[in-house]
C-alpha positions as CSV (number, residue, x, y, z in Angstrom):
1,V,43.5,-26.4,6.2
2,D,41.6,-29.5,4.9
3,A,38.0,-28.3,4.9
4,V,36.1,-25.0,5.3
5,I,32.4,-24.6,6.3
6,V,31.0,-21.2,5.0
7,L,27.9,-20.0,6.8
8,G,25.3,-17.5,5.6
9,S,27.9,-15.0,4.1
10,M,27.9,-14.6,0.3
11,L,30.7,-12.2,-0.1
12,H,33.0,-13.9,2.4
13,G,32.2,-17.3,1.0
14,I,32.8,-16.3,-2.5
15,A,36.2,-14.6,-1.5
16,T,37.4,-17.6,0.6
17,G,36.6,-20.0,-2.2
18,N,38.6,-17.8,-4.7
19,M,41.6,-17.9,-2.3
20,L,41.5,-21.7,-1.3
21,P,43.6,-24.0,-3.3
22,A,41.7,-27.0,-5.1
23,R,42.6,-29.6,-2.8
24,V,40.7,-27.8,0.2
25,E,37.1,-29.1,0.6
26,M,34.5,-26.3,1.0
27,V,30.8,-26.6,2.2
28,C,28.7,-23.5,1.6
29,V,25.4,-23.3,3.9
30,D,22.8,-20.5,2.9
31,I,19.1,-19.9,2.9
32,N,19.7,-18.3,-0.5
33,P,20.3,-20.6,-3.7
34,A,21.7,-17.9,-5.4
35,V,24.7,-18.0,-3.1
36,V,25.6,-21.6,-3.8
37,T,25.0,-21.1,-7.6
38,K,27.5,-18.0,-7.6
39,L,30.0,-19.9,-5.5
40,S,30.3,-22.8,-8.0
41,D,29.9,-20.2,-10.9
42,R,33.0,-18.6,-9.6
43,G,35.3,-21.5,-10.3
44,S,35.2,-23.0,-6.9
45,S,34.8,-26.5,-8.1
46,Q,35.9,-28.1,-4.6
47,A,32.6,-26.4,-3.3
48,V,29.5,-28.2,-1.9
49,G,26.5,-26.1,-1.3
50,I,23.6,-26.8,1.0
51,V,20.6,-24.4,0.7
52,T,19.1,-24.5,4.1
53,D,18.7,-22.4,7.3
54,V,21.8,-21.8,8.7
55,G,20.5,-22.0,12.4
56,L,18.8,-25.4,11.3
57,F,22.1,-26.9,9.8
58,L,24.0,-26.0,13.1
59,N,21.4,-27.7,15.1
60,L,21.6,-30.7,13.2
61,L,25.2,-30.8,13.0
62,V,26.0,-30.7,16.6
63,K,23.2,-33.4,17.0
64,E,24.9,-35.6,14.6
65,L,28.4,-35.0,16.2
66,K,27.1,-35.7,19.5
67,E,25.5,-39.2,18.3
68,K,29.0,-40.1,16.9
69,S,30.8,-39.1,19.9
70,I,32.7,-36.3,18.2
71,K,33.1,-33.1,20.3
72,P,32.3,-30.0,18.2
73,A,34.5,-27.0,18.6
74,I,31.8,-24.8,18.9
């Protein structure tokens, strides 16, 4: 795995971040800023946090992927 996207699940996101090797990029999307903070505080330096509504994020992601002619797996 080269990249992981964690959507709206604090405990799963932190656990996944703890298990991944440092070379794997991780994006954590959650409406709660504490989730992003906890993930970075636990030593997941490869994690990038986005504080927003997961539904809004997914809609924008699909729109951008369609514009770039990349077919999403969802």
